[in-house]
NUNUVO-680443 format. One record per residue: x, y, z negated of N, C-alpha, C in turn; residue in three letters. Coordinates in Angstrom, 1 decimal, always signed. Example, Ala and Ser with C-alpha at 12.3 -4.5 7.8 and 13.67 -1.06 7.14 Angstrom:
<<+13.2 -5.7 -7.8> <+12.3 -4.5 -7.8> <+13.2 -3.3 -7.8> ala>
<<+12.8 -2.2 -7.1> <+13.7 -1.1 -7.1> <+12.9 +0.0 -7.9> ser>
***
This chain:
<<+18.4 -4.8 -42.7> <+19.2 -5.0 -41.6> <+18.6 -5.1 -40.3> met>
<<+19.1 -4.4 -39.1> <+18.4 -4.3 -38.0> <+18.4 -5.8 -37.3> val>
<<+17.5 -6.3 -36.7> <+17.4 -7.6 -36.0> <+18.1 -7.5 -34.7> ser>
<<+18.9 -8.6 -34.0> <+19.8 -8.4 -32.7> <+18.7 -8.1 -31.9> thr>
<<+17.4 -8.4 -31.9> <+16.4 -8.2 -30.8> <+16.0 -6.8 -30.9> arg>
<<+16.0 -6.3 -31.7> <+15.4 -5.0 -31.9> <+16.7 -3.9 -31.4> arg>
<<+17.9 -4.2 -31.8> <+18.9 -3.5 -31.5> <+19.2 -3.6 -30.2> lys>
<<+19.0 -4.9 -29.5> <+19.2 -4.7 -27.7> <+18.3 -4.0 -27.2> glu>
<<+17.0 -4.1 -27.5> <+15.6 -3.2 -27.1> <+16.0 -1.8 -27.1> arg>
<<+16.3 -1.5 -28.5> <+16.6 +0.0 -28.7> <+17.6 +0.4 -27.7> ala>
<<+18.7 -0.2 -27.8> <+19.8 +0.0 -26.6> <+19.3 +0.3 -25.2> glu>
<<+18.4 -0.9 -24.6> <+17.7 -0.6 -23.5> <+16.9 +0.6 -23.3> ala>
<<+16.1 +0.9 -24.3> <+15.3 +1.9 -24.3> <+16.1 +3.3 -24.3> phe>
<<+17.1 +3.3 -24.9> <+18.0 +4.7 -24.9> <+18.5 +4.9 -23.5> ser>
<<+18.7 +4.0 -22.5> <+19.0 +3.8 -21.1> <+17.8 +4.5 -19.9> lys>
<<+16.6 +4.4 -20.5> <+15.5 +4.5 -19.5> <+15.4 +6.2 -19.1> ile>
<<+15.0 +6.2 -17.9> <+14.4 +7.6 -17.5> <+13.2 +8.2 -17.5> asp>
<<+12.5 +7.5 -16.4> <+11.0 +7.7 -16.8> <+10.4 +6.9 -17.5> leu>
<<+9.4 +7.0 -18.0> <+8.6 +6.4 -19.2> <+6.9 +6.3 -18.6> tyr>
<<+6.6 +5.4 -17.6> <+5.1 +5.7 -17.1> <+4.3 +4.8 -18.1> pro>
<<+3.0 +5.7 -18.3> <+2.0 +5.2 -19.1> <+0.6 +5.0 -18.3> val>
<<+0.1 +3.8 -18.6> <-1.0 +3.6 -17.9> <-2.2 +4.2 -18.4> thr>
<<-3.3 +4.4 -17.1> <-4.7 +4.6 -17.7> <-5.5 +4.4 -16.5> cys>
<<-6.2 +3.3 -16.6> <-6.9 +2.9 -15.5> <-8.0 +3.8 -14.9> glu>
<<-8.6 +4.6 -15.9> <-9.6 +5.4 -15.4> <-8.9 +6.7 -14.7> arg>
<<-7.8 +6.9 -14.7> <-7.2 +7.9 -13.8> <-5.9 +7.2 -12.9> leu>
<<-6.4 +6.3 -12.2> <-5.5 +5.6 -11.5> <-5.8 +5.3 -10.0> ser>
<<-6.9 +6.5 -9.5> <-7.2 +6.6 -8.1> <-7.9 +5.3 -7.6> ala>
<<-8.8 +4.9 -8.8> <-9.5 +3.6 -8.3> <-8.8 +2.5 -8.2> gly>
<<-7.5 +2.4 -8.7> <-6.6 +1.3 -8.7> <-6.6 +0.4 -10.1> arg>
<<-6.3 -0.9 -10.3> <-6.4 -1.4 -11.4> <-4.9 -1.1 -12.1> ser>
<<-4.7 -1.5 -13.5> <-3.7 -1.2 -14.1> <-2.4 -2.2 -13.4> asn>
<<-2.8 -3.5 -12.8> <-1.9 -4.3 -12.4> <-1.4 -3.4 -11.1> leu>
<<-2.2 -3.1 -10.1> <-1.7 -2.4 -9.0> <-0.9 -1.4 -9.4> glu>
<<-1.0 -0.7 -10.4> <-0.1 +0.7 -10.9> <+1.2 -0.2 -11.1> val>
<<+1.0 -1.2 -12.0> <+2.3 -1.9 -12.4> <+3.3 -2.1 -11.4> leu>
<<+2.7 -2.8 -10.3> <+3.3 -3.2 -9.2> <+4.1 -2.0 -8.4> gly>
<<+3.5 -1.0 -8.3> <+3.9 +0.2 -7.7> <+5.2 +0.8 -8.6> gly>
<<+5.1 +0.5 -10.1> <+6.2 +1.1 -10.8> <+7.1 +0.1 -10.7> leu>
<<+7.0 -1.2 -10.6> <+8.0 -2.2 -10.5> <+8.8 -2.0 -9.1> ile>
<<+8.0 -1.6 -8.0> <+8.8 -1.3 -6.7> <+9.4 -0.2 -6.6> ala>
<<+9.2 +1.0 -7.5> <+10.1 +2.2 -7.5> <+11.0 +2.1 -8.5> gly>
<<+11.4 +0.9 -9.1> <+12.5 +0.9 -10.2> <+12.4 +1.5 -11.4> gly>
<<+11.0 +1.5 -12.0> <+11.0 +2.0 -13.6> <+11.5 +1.1 -14.4> ala>
<<+12.0 +1.5 -15.3> <+12.8 +0.4 -16.4> <+11.8 +0.1 -17.6> lys>
<<+10.7 +0.8 -17.7> <+9.9 +0.8 -18.9> <+8.4 +1.0 -18.4> ala>
<<+7.5 +0.7 -19.2> <+6.0 +0.8 -19.0> <+5.5 +0.8 -20.5> val>
<<+4.4 +1.5 -20.6> <+3.5 +1.5 -21.8> <+2.3 +1.2 -21.4> gln>
<<+1.6 +0.2 -21.7> <+0.3 -0.2 -21.3> <-0.6 +0.3 -22.3> leu>
<<-1.6 +1.3 -21.8> <-2.3 +2.1 -22.6> <-3.7 +2.1 -22.0> arg>
<<-4.8 +1.6 -22.9> <-6.0 +1.9 -22.1> <-7.2 +2.0 -23.4> asp>
<<-7.4 +3.3 -23.8> <-8.1 +3.4 -25.1> <-9.8 +3.0 -24.7> lys>
<<-10.0 +2.6 -23.2> <-11.2 +2.3 -23.3> <-11.7 +0.8 -23.1> glu>
<<-10.3 +0.0 -23.0> <-10.6 -1.6 -23.2> <-10.7 -2.1 -24.4> ala>
<<-11.4 -3.3 -24.4> <-11.7 -3.7 -25.5> <-10.5 -4.5 -26.1> ser>
<<-10.2 -4.9 -27.3> <-8.7 -5.6 -27.7> <-8.5 -6.8 -26.6> pro>
<<-9.9 -7.6 -26.7> <-9.6 -8.8 -25.8> <-9.3 -8.7 -24.7> gly>
<<-9.6 -7.6 -23.8> <-9.3 -7.3 -22.3> <-7.9 -6.6 -22.5> tyr>
<<-7.4 -6.0 -23.3> <-6.4 -5.5 -23.3> <-5.2 -6.6 -23.6> leu>
<<-5.5 -7.6 -24.5> <-4.6 -8.6 -24.6> <-4.4 -9.6 -23.5> tyr>
<<-5.5 -9.8 -22.6> <-5.2 -10.4 -21.5> <-4.6 -9.9 -20.3> arg>
<<-4.8 -8.4 -20.4> <-4.1 -7.6 -19.6> <-2.5 -7.6 -19.8> met>
<<-2.3 -7.5 -21.2> <-0.8 -7.5 -21.8> <-0.1 -8.7 -21.5> ala>
<<-0.8 -9.9 -21.5> <-0.3 -11.4 -21.0> <+0.6 -10.9 -19.6> val>
<<-0.4 -10.6 -18.7> <+0.1 -10.5 -17.5> <+1.3 -9.4 -17.3> val>
<<+1.1 -8.3 -17.9> <+2.3 -7.3 -18.1> <+3.3 -7.9 -18.4> phe>
<<+3.3 -8.6 -19.8> <+4.6 -9.2 -20.0> <+5.1 -10.0 -19.0> arg>
<<+4.3 -11.0 -18.2> <+5.1 -12.0 -17.4> <+5.5 -11.0 -16.3> glu>
<<+5.0 -10.0 -15.7> <+5.8 -9.2 -14.7> <+6.7 -8.3 -14.8> met>
<<+6.8 -7.9 -16.2> <+7.8 -6.8 -16.7> <+9.0 -7.9 -17.1> thr>
<<+8.8 -9.0 -17.5> <+10.0 -9.7 -17.8> <+10.4 -10.1 -16.4> ala>
<<+10.1 -10.5 -15.4> <+10.5 -10.6 -14.3> <+11.4 -9.4 -13.5> lys>
<<+10.8 -8.2 -14.1> <+11.3 -7.0 -13.3> <+12.5 -6.6 -14.2> ala>
<<+12.7 -7.1 -15.4> <+13.5 -6.5 -16.3> <+13.1 -5.2 -17.0> gly>
<<+12.1 -5.0 -17.1> <+11.4 -3.9 -17.5> <+11.0 -4.0 -18.9> met>
<<+11.1 -2.9 -19.8> <+10.5 -3.0 -21.3> <+9.1 -2.8 -21.1> leu>
<<+8.3 -3.5 -22.2> <+6.8 -3.3 -22.0> <+6.8 -3.0 -23.8> leu>
<<+6.0 -1.7 -23.7> <+5.6 -1.0 -24.9> <+4.0 -1.1 -24.9> ile>
<<+3.5 -1.8 -25.8> <+2.0 -1.6 -26.3> <+1.4 -0.6 -26.8> ile>
<<+0.5 +0.2 -26.6> <-0.1 +1.5 -27.2> <-0.8 +0.9 -28.2> asn>
<<-0.6 +1.4 -29.6> <-1.6 +1.2 -30.6> <-1.7 -0.1 -31.3> asp>
<<-1.9 -1.2 -30.6> <-2.0 -2.4 -31.1> <-0.7 -3.3 -31.2> tyr>
<<-0.4 -3.3 -32.7> <+0.7 -4.1 -33.3> <+0.7 -5.4 -32.8> val>
<<-0.6 -6.0 -33.1> <-0.9 -7.5 -33.0> <-0.7 -7.9 -31.7> asp>
<<-1.4 -7.1 -30.8> <-1.3 -7.3 -29.3> <+0.3 -7.5 -29.1> ile>
<<+1.1 -6.5 -29.4> <+2.4 -6.5 -29.1> <+3.2 -7.5 -29.3> ala>
<<+2.7 -8.1 -30.8> <+3.6 -9.2 -31.5> <+2.9 -10.5 -30.6> met>
<<+1.9 -10.7 -30.2> <+1.2 -11.8 -29.7> <+1.9 -12.1 -28.2> ala>
<<+1.9 -11.1 -27.4> <+2.6 -11.2 -26.2> <+4.2 -11.1 -26.1> val>
<<+4.9 -10.9 -27.3> <+6.2 -10.7 -27.3> <+6.8 -9.4 -26.5> asp>
<<+6.1 -8.3 -26.8> <+6.4 -7.2 -25.9> <+7.7 -6.5 -26.6> ala>
<<+8.2 -5.7 -26.2> <+9.5 -5.0 -26.6> <+9.1 -4.2 -27.8> asp>
<<+8.0 -3.4 -27.7> <+8.0 -2.3 -28.4> <+6.3 -1.9 -28.7> gly>
<<+6.0 -1.1 -29.7> <+4.5 -0.7 -29.8> <+4.7 +1.0 -30.0> val>
<<+3.8 +1.6 -29.4> <+3.6 +3.1 -29.6> <+2.3 +3.4 -30.6> his>
<<+2.9 +4.3 -31.3> <+2.0 +4.7 -32.5> <+1.4 +6.3 -32.4> leu>
<<+0.4 +6.4 -32.6> <-0.2 +7.7 -32.6> <+0.0 +8.2 -34.3> gly>
<<-0.4 +9.6 -34.8> <-0.3 +10.0 -35.9> <-1.5 +9.2 -37.0> gln>
<<-2.4 +8.8 -36.3> <-3.5 +8.0 -37.2> <-3.3 +6.6 -37.2> asp>
<<-2.1 +5.9 -36.6> <-2.1 +4.7 -36.8> <-1.4 +4.3 -37.9> asp>
<<-1.0 +3.0 -38.2> <+0.0 +2.4 -39.1> <+1.4 +3.2 -39.1> met>
<<+1.9 +3.3 -40.2> <+3.1 +4.2 -40.2> <+4.1 +3.2 -40.0> pro>
<<+5.3 +3.7 -39.3> <+6.3 +2.9 -38.9> <+6.8 +1.8 -39.9> pro>
<<+6.9 +2.3 -41.1> <+7.7 +1.5 -42.2> <+6.7 +0.4 -42.4> lys>
<<+5.5 +0.4 -42.4> <+4.4 -0.8 -42.6> <+4.6 -1.7 -41.3> ala>
<<+4.6 -1.0 -40.1> <+4.8 -2.0 -38.6> <+6.1 -2.7 -38.9> val>
<<+7.1 -1.9 -39.5> <+8.4 -2.8 -39.4> <+8.8 -3.8 -40.3> arg>
<<+7.7 -4.0 -41.2> <+7.5 -5.2 -42.2> <+7.2 -6.3 -41.6> glu>
<<+6.2 -6.1 -40.8> <+5.4 -7.5 -40.2> <+6.1 -7.5 -38.6> ile>
<<+6.9 -6.6 -38.0> <+7.5 -6.7 -36.9> <+8.6 -6.3 -36.5> ala>
<<+9.7 -7.1 -37.3> <+11.0 -6.6 -37.5> <+11.8 -6.4 -35.9> pro>
<<+11.3 -7.4 -35.1> <+12.0 -7.2 -33.9> <+11.3 -6.3 -32.6> asp>
<<+10.2 -5.2 -32.9> <+9.5 -4.4 -31.9> <+10.6 -3.1 -32.3> leu>
<<+10.6 -2.5 -31.1> <+10.9 -1.1 -31.3> <+9.7 -0.2 -31.4> ile>
<<+9.8 +0.7 -32.3> <+8.5 +1.6 -32.7> <+8.9 +3.0 -32.1> ile>
<<+7.9 +3.4 -31.4> <+7.7 +4.8 -31.0> <+6.4 +5.4 -31.7> gly>
<<+6.7 +6.9 -32.0> <+5.5 +7.4 -32.6> <+5.3 +8.9 -31.9> val>
<<+4.2 +9.3 -31.6> <+3.8 +10.5 -31.0> <+3.9 +11.5 -32.0> ser>
<<+4.5 +12.7 -31.5> <+4.6 +13.6 -32.5> <+4.1 +15.1 -31.8> thr>
<<+3.6 +15.9 -32.8> <+3.1 +17.2 -32.2> <+3.9 +18.4 -32.8> his>
<<+4.7 +18.3 -33.7> <+5.6 +19.3 -34.6> <+6.8 +18.8 -35.1> ser>
<<+7.6 +19.6 -35.3> <+9.0 +19.0 -36.1> <+8.9 +18.3 -37.1> leu>
<<+7.7 +18.7 -38.1> <+7.8 +17.9 -39.2> <+7.2 +16.8 -39.0> glu>
<<+6.5 +16.5 -38.0> <+5.8 +15.0 -37.6> <+7.2 +14.3 -37.0> gln>
<<+8.0 +14.8 -36.3> <+9.2 +14.2 -35.6> <+10.0 +13.7 -36.7> ala>
<<+10.4 +14.6 -37.8> <+11.2 +14.3 -39.0> <+10.8 +13.1 -39.7> leu>
<<+9.3 +13.2 -39.9> <+8.8 +12.1 -40.8> <+8.9 +11.1 -40.0> ala>
<<+8.4 +11.0 -38.6> <+8.6 +9.6 -38.0> <+10.0 +9.0 -38.0> ala>
<<+11.0 +9.9 -37.9> <+12.5 +9.1 -37.8> <+12.8 +8.8 -39.3> lys>
<<+12.3 +9.5 -40.1> <+12.5 +9.1 -41.5> <+11.9 +7.8 -41.8> ala>
<<+10.8 +7.5 -41.6> <+9.8 +6.4 -42.0> <+10.2 +5.1 -41.1> thr>
<<+11.3 +5.4 -40.1> <+11.7 +3.9 -39.3> <+11.4 +4.0 -37.8> gly>
<<+11.0 +5.0 -37.3> <+10.7 +5.2 -35.8> <+12.0 +4.8 -35.0> ala>
<<+12.1 +4.1 -33.9> <+12.9 +4.1 -33.1> <+13.4 +5.1 -32.1> asp>
<<+12.2 +5.5 -31.6> <+12.0 +7.0 -30.7> <+10.9 +7.7 -31.0> tyr>
<<+10.8 +9.0 -30.5> <+9.5 +9.6 -30.7> <+9.3 +10.2 -29.5> ile>
<<+7.9 +10.5 -29.3> <+7.2 +11.2 -28.2> <+7.2 +12.9 -28.7> asn>
<<+7.5 +13.9 -27.7> <+7.4 +15.2 -28.1> <+6.2 +15.4 -27.1> ile>
<<+5.0 +16.3 -27.6> <+4.1 +16.8 -26.8> <+2.6 +17.1 -27.4> gly>
<<+1.9 +17.4 -26.2> <+2.0 +17.9 -25.1> <+2.7 +19.2 -24.6> pro>
<<+3.5 +18.8 -23.9> <+4.3 +20.2 -23.2> <+3.5 +20.9 -22.3> ile>
<<+2.9 +20.4 -21.5> <+1.7 +21.3 -20.7> <+0.6 +20.8 -20.8> phe>
<<-0.5 +21.5 -20.2> <-2.2 +21.3 -20.5> <-2.2 +19.7 -19.8> pro>
<<-3.0 +19.0 -20.6> <-3.1 +17.7 -19.9> <-4.6 +17.3 -20.4> thr>
<<-5.3 +16.6 -19.4> <-6.7 +16.0 -19.6> <-6.5 +14.5 -19.8> gly>
<<-5.3 +13.9 -20.5> <-5.3 +12.5 -20.7> <-5.8 +12.2 -22.3> thr>
<<-5.7 +13.4 -23.1> <-5.9 +13.2 -24.3> <-7.5 +13.1 -24.6> lys>
<<-8.0 +12.4 -25.2> <-9.4 +12.4 -25.9> <-9.6 +13.7 -26.7> ala>
<<-8.6 +13.9 -27.3> <-8.6 +14.8 -28.7> <-8.0 +16.2 -28.4> val>
<<-8.5 +17.1 -28.4> <-7.3 +18.2 -27.9> <-6.4 +18.6 -29.1> ala>
<<-5.2 +18.8 -28.5> <-4.0 +18.7 -29.2> <-3.3 +20.0 -28.7> val>
<<-2.9 +20.9 -29.4> <-2.1 +22.1 -29.2> <-1.0 +22.1 -28.3> lys>
<<-1.2 +22.6 -27.2> <+0.3 +22.6 -26.0> <+1.6 +23.0 -26.7> val>
<<+2.3 +22.6 -26.9> <+3.9 +22.9 -27.2> <+4.7 +23.8 -26.6> met>
<<+4.6 +23.6 -25.2> <+5.5 +24.4 -24.4> <+6.8 +23.6 -24.2> gly>
<<+7.5 +24.0 -23.0> <+9.0 +23.4 -22.8> <+9.9 +23.6 -23.9> pro>
<<+9.6 +24.8 -24.4> <+10.5 +25.2 -25.5> <+10.8 +24.0 -26.8> glu>
<<+9.5 +23.2 -26.8> <+9.7 +22.2 -27.9> <+10.8 +21.3 -27.7> ala>
<<+11.2 +21.1 -26.5> <+12.2 +20.1 -26.1> <+13.6 +20.3 -26.8> val>
<<+13.8 +21.4 -27.0> <+15.1 +21.9 -27.5> <+14.6 +22.5 -28.8> thr>
<<+13.8 +22.7 -29.3> <+13.4 +23.1 -30.7> <+13.0 +21.8 -31.7> gly>
<<+12.6 +21.0 -30.9> <+12.4 +19.5 -31.6> <+13.7 +18.5 -31.4> ile>
<<+14.0 +18.3 -30.1> <+14.8 +17.3 -29.5> <+16.3 +17.4 -30.2> gly>
<<+16.7 +18.9 -30.4> <+18.0 +19.0 -31.0> <+18.0 +18.7 -32.4> ser>
<<+16.7 +18.6 -33.0> <+17.0 +18.2 -34.6> <+16.7 +16.6 -34.8> arg>
<<+16.5 +15.9 -33.8> <+16.5 +14.6 -34.2> <+17.6 +13.6 -33.5> val>
<<+18.0 +12.6 -34.1> <+19.1 +12.0 -33.7> <+18.8 +10.3 -33.0> asp>
<<+17.3 +10.4 -32.7> <+16.9 +9.2 -32.2> <+16.5 +9.5 -30.9> ile>
<<+16.5 +8.6 -29.8> <+15.9 +9.1 -28.4> <+14.7 +9.7 -28.5> pro>
<<+14.3 +10.5 -27.7> <+12.8 +11.1 -27.5> <+12.5 +11.0 -26.2> phe>
<<+11.0 +10.9 -25.9> <+10.4 +11.2 -24.6> <+9.6 +12.5 -24.8> thr>
<<+9.2 +13.1 -23.6> <+8.6 +14.2 -23.4> <+7.5 +14.1 -22.8> val>
<<+6.1 +14.4 -23.1> <+5.0 +14.1 -22.5> <+4.0 +15.0 -22.4> met>
<<+2.8 +15.2 -21.4> <+1.8 +16.0 -21.5> <+1.7 +17.0 -20.2> gly>
<<+1.2 +16.7 -19.1> <+1.2 +17.5 -18.1> <+2.3 +17.7 -17.3> gly>
<<+3.5 +16.8 -17.3> <+4.6 +16.7 -16.6> <+4.3 +15.9 -15.1> ile>
<<+4.8 +17.0 -14.3> <+4.8 +16.5 -12.9> <+6.0 +16.8 -12.2> lys>
<<+5.7 +16.2 -11.0> <+7.2 +16.6 -10.1> <+7.5 +18.0 -10.0> glu>
<<+6.4 +19.0 -9.8> <+6.6 +20.5 -9.9> <+6.9 +21.2 -10.9> ser>
<<+6.9 +20.3 -12.2> <+7.3 +21.2 -13.1> <+8.4 +20.4 -14.2> asn>
<<+9.0 +19.2 -13.9> <+9.9 +18.4 -14.8> <+11.1 +19.2 -14.9> met>
<<+11.5 +20.2 -13.9> <+12.5 +20.7 -14.0> <+12.7 +21.5 -15.3> glu>
<<+11.6 +22.0 -15.8> <+11.3 +22.9 -16.9> <+11.6 +22.3 -18.3> glu>
<<+11.6 +20.7 -18.1> <+11.9 +20.0 -19.3> <+13.5 +19.5 -19.2> val>
<<+13.7 +19.2 -18.0> <+15.1 +18.7 -17.9> <+16.2 +19.8 -18.2> leu>
<<+15.9 +20.8 -17.7> <+16.9 +22.0 -18.0> <+16.9 +22.2 -19.7> cys>
<<+16.0 +21.6 -20.3> <+16.2 +22.0 -21.7> <+16.6 +20.7 -22.7> arg>
<<+17.1 +19.7 -21.7> <+17.5 +18.6 -22.4> <+16.9 +17.4 -22.3> gly>
<<+15.5 +17.3 -21.8> <+14.8 +15.9 -22.0> <+15.5 +14.8 -20.7> ala>
<<+15.6 +13.7 -21.3> <+16.1 +12.8 -20.2> <+15.3 +11.4 -20.1> arg>
<<+14.0 +11.6 -20.5> <+13.2 +10.5 -20.7> <+11.8 +11.3 -20.6> arg>
<<+11.1 +11.0 -19.5> <+9.9 +11.8 -19.2> <+8.9 +10.8 -19.1> leu>
<<+8.0 +11.1 -20.2> <+6.7 +10.1 -20.0> <+5.5 +10.7 -19.3> ala>
<<+5.1 +9.9 -18.3> <+4.2 +10.4 -17.7> <+3.1 +9.5 -17.2> val>
<<+1.7 +10.0 -16.9> <+0.4 +9.3 -16.7> <+0.0 +9.6 -15.2> val>
<<-0.6 +10.5 -15.1> <-1.3 +10.8 -13.7> <-0.3 +11.3 -12.5> thr>
<<+1.0 +11.7 -13.1> <+2.1 +12.0 -12.2> <+2.3 +10.5 -11.1> ala>
<<+2.1 +9.7 -11.9> <+2.3 +8.4 -11.1> <+0.9 +7.5 -10.7> val>
<<+0.1 +7.6 -11.8> <-0.9 +6.9 -11.5> <-2.0 +7.2 -10.4> thr>
<<-1.8 +8.6 -10.3> <-2.6 +8.9 -9.2> <-1.8 +9.3 -8.0> glu>
<<-0.8 +8.8 -7.8> <+0.1 +9.3 -7.0> <-0.5 +8.6 -5.6> ala>
<<-0.3 +8.9 -4.4> <-0.8 +8.2 -3.1> <+0.3 +7.3 -2.9> glu>
<<+1.6 +7.6 -3.1> <+2.7 +6.6 -3.1> <+3.2 +6.4 -4.5> asp>
<<+2.9 +5.5 -5.3> <+3.4 +5.4 -6.8> <+4.9 +4.9 -6.7> ile>
<<+5.2 +4.1 -5.9> <+6.6 +3.6 -5.7> <+7.6 +4.8 -5.2> ala>
<<+7.1 +5.6 -4.4> <+8.0 +6.6 -3.7> <+8.1 +7.5 -4.6> gly>
<<+6.8 +7.8 -5.5> <+7.0 +9.0 -6.5> <+7.9 +8.8 -7.6> thr>
<<+7.8 +7.2 -8.2> <+8.7 +6.9 -9.1> <+10.2 +7.0 -8.8> val>
<<+10.6 +6.6 -7.5> <+12.0 +6.7 -7.1> <+12.4 +8.2 -7.1> lys>
<<+11.6 +9.0 -6.7> <+12.2 +10.6 -6.4> <+11.9 +11.0 -7.9> arg>
<<+11.1 +10.7 -8.9> <+11.2 +11.3 -10.4> <+12.4 +10.9 -10.7> met>
<<+12.6 +9.5 -10.6> <+13.9 +8.9 -11.4> <+14.8 +9.4 -11.0> arg>
<<+15.1 +9.7 -9.4> <+16.5 +10.3 -9.0> <+16.9 +11.6 -9.7> glu>
<<+15.7 +12.4 -9.6> <+16.0 +13.9 -10.5> <+16.4 +13.9 -11.8> arg>
<<+15.9 +13.0 -12.5> <+16.1 +12.7 -14.0> <+17.6 +12.1 -14.1> ile>
<<+18.2 +11.1 -13.4> <+19.2 +10.5 -13.1> <+20.3 +11.6 -12.6> leu>
<<+20.0 +12.5 -11.7> <+20.9 +13.7 -11.5> <+21.2 +14.5 -12.7> gly>
<<+20.5 +14.9 -13.6> <+20.8 +15.4 -14.9> <+21.2 +14.7 -15.9> trp>
<<+21.2 +13.6 -16.0> <+21.8 +12.7 -16.8> <+23.2 +12.4 -16.4> gln>
<<+23.5 +12.5 -15.2> <+24.8 +12.5 -14.9> <+25.8 +13.6 -15.1> glu>
<<+25.0 +14.7 -15.3> <+25.8 +16.0 -15.3> <+25.8 +16.4 -17.0> thr>
<<+25.2 +15.6 -17.7> <+25.1 +15.9 -19.2> <+26.4 +15.7 -19.8> ala>
***
């Protein structure tokens, strides 16, 4: 049985447009908290706290502040990888990679969290859905430098090739910028996950607003 909190969180996630993901190393000298301030000012409805280089202790302390700020702003907070940290700070969800705990196992210990899974093929997408993911991420769509391990670029055609085969919300990620976002929007993507497009932007709030407006324009015509 789906918990009420999970159902509410999944409903809120289905309505997001831009899905910013943090990376302090790629934030033009700014801290993750400074980036979050810009995201809030730009009206983002969700954020994923991701910092592969931070210790669990540091990430937990950052997550506490992220939770306080996102709760005040009415934003969803997703924690990358760390189920325990997500539970400890009462985040809205956790995002898993292919080498992390399977969704089914996470669901047993965290029934209220929404669970996202990174997928790089149709087979992985279908498996994630079948094992309890609330949403998937499809990517990388374009070449990207944010992955420590190289993953084959899937191309914009993956949006329709995979997105049309799953009946849960999906985000698309990997090298998405203002200059190429139309290539995924025209193929049915409505939730765009981005890192450097916003973290390295001179004006984070302004960039978030512009990207959201373009996504919302496509959502309204769907």
